[in-house]
Each structure stands twice: as C-alpha cells, then as structure tokens.
C-alpha positions as CSV (number, residue, x, y, z in Angstrom):
1,M,0.0,0.0,0.0
2,P,1.6,3.3,-1.0
3,T,2.1,5.9,1.7
4,S,1.3,9.6,1.3
5,D,3.9,12.3,1.3
6,F,2.7,13.5,4.7
7,E,3.2,10.1,6.2
8,E,6.7,9.8,4.8
9,Q,7.7,13.3,5.9
10,H,6.4,12.7,9.4
11,Y,7.7,9.2,10.1
12,G,4.3,7.6,9.5
13,A,2.6,9.6,12.3
14,D,-1.2,10.1,12.1
15,P,-1.9,13.5,10.4
16,L,-4.5,14.4,13.1
17,V,-2.0,13.7,15.9
18,V,0.7,15.8,14.2
19,S,-1.7,18.7,13.6
20,M,-2.8,18.6,17.3
21,A,0.9,18.6,18.4
22,V,1.7,21.6,16.2
23,G,-1.4,23.4,17.5
24,M,-0.4,22.7,21.1
25,S,3.1,24.0,20.3
26,W,1.7,27.3,19.0
27,I,-0.5,27.7,22.0
28,N,2.5,27.1,24.2
29,Y,4.4,29.8,22.3
30,G,1.5,32.2,22.9
31,I,1.3,31.5,26.6
32,A,5.1,31.8,26.9
33,A,5.1,35.2,25.2
34,L,2.4,36.5,27.6
35,V,4.3,35.1,30.6
36,M,7.6,36.6,29.5
37,V,6.1,40.0,28.7
38,N,4.3,40.2,32.1
39,S,7.1,38.8,34.2
40,V,10.2,40.5,32.8
41,S,10.9,44.2,33.5
42,S,11.9,45.1,30.0
43,N,10.0,44.2,26.8
44,Y,13.3,44.0,25.0
45,H,14.4,41.2,27.3
46,A,11.1,39.4,26.9
47,A,11.5,39.8,23.1
48,A,15.0,38.4,23.2
49,G,13.8,35.5,25.3
50,F,10.9,34.8,23.0
51,T,13.1,34.9,19.9
52,V,15.5,32.4,21.5
53,A,12.5,30.2,22.5
54,V,11.1,30.1,18.9
55,C,14.5,29.5,17.3
56,I,15.5,26.7,19.6
57,G,12.0,25.3,19.6
58,L,11.7,25.2,15.9
59,A,15.2,23.8,15.5
60,L,14.6,20.9,18.0
61,S,10.9,20.2,17.2
62,G,10.2,17.0,15.3
63,R,13.0,14.9,13.9
64,P,16.0,15.6,16.2
65,V,14.1,15.1,19.5
66,A,12.0,12.2,18.0
67,A,15.2,10.3,17.1
68,L,16.4,10.8,20.7
69,I,13.1,9.7,22.1
70,R,13.1,6.6,19.9
71,R,16.6,5.7,20.9
72,I,15.8,6.0,24.6
73,T,12.4,4.4,24.7
74,G,12.3,2.2,21.6
75,L,8.8,3.5,20.6
76,A,7.8,3.4,16.9
77,Q,8.7,6.4,14.8
78,G,5.1,7.4,14.3
79,A,4.6,7.7,18.0
80,C,7.9,9.6,18.6
81,Y,7.4,12.3,16.0
82,P,4.5,14.2,17.8
83,L,6.3,13.8,21.1
84,G,9.4,15.2,19.5
85,I,7.4,18.3,18.4
86,L,6.1,18.9,21.9
87,L,9.3,18.2,23.7
88,G,11.4,20.3,21.3
89,N,9.0,23.2,21.8
90,A,9.1,22.8,25.5
91,L,12.9,22.8,25.6
92,G,12.9,26.0,23.4
93,V,10.4,27.8,25.6
94,A,12.4,26.8,28.7
95,A,15.7,28.1,27.2
96,G,14.0,31.4,26.2
97,A,12.4,31.8,29.6
98,C,15.8,31.3,31.2
99,L,17.4,33.9,29.0
100,A,14.6,36.4,29.6
101,S,14.8,36.0,33.4
102,Y,18.6,36.2,33.3
103,L,18.5,39.4,31.3
104,G,15.9,41.2,33.2
C-alpha cells in the first residue's frame, strides 16, 4: 500500500496527531510570550527570550528530538514524532524563559 507524502515526511505519524501537536506548540508559544512580557521588567528582554524560544523550539521540534526519544524508549517512529514536536517546543520555551529571566 503506497504511503502519502505527509506520512513519509512525518515518520508515518497520524496527520491528526501531528496537527494537534503543532497546534499545542503554537498555543504554548503564545502562553510563553504572555508570561515573558508580564514577568520581565523590559519588553526588549522578553522579546530576546521569546526569539530564542522560537528559534530553539523550531530547531529541535520534530525529527531531532523524535530520534532521541526513539533511541531512549524504543517506541515506533510514528509515536515519537508528535512527542518530538512537543518536547522540542518545551525545551525551546524553557531556554527562552531562562534567557529572559537572566537578562531582566
């Protein structure tokens, strides 16, 4: 049975699960932006932290973290990819929040 381009690109993960993981990641970015703006004294420091959060989160989301999860847990690739999206996003937000709190 031939696979779709989406399934090949996303390690065979269910498109609905991947879409939900991406949506949850964007919601997480929005909440992180609100928290950073309200908790840091300078908006420039919050913007720097949020920029770092998005850059690291997008760099780690998906395949790099999914490969690490698969190596550690032994789960199937289709199960690891959505988890990789969420965990990569969370690591990026944590790094951005650390930078924002350090700066201001």
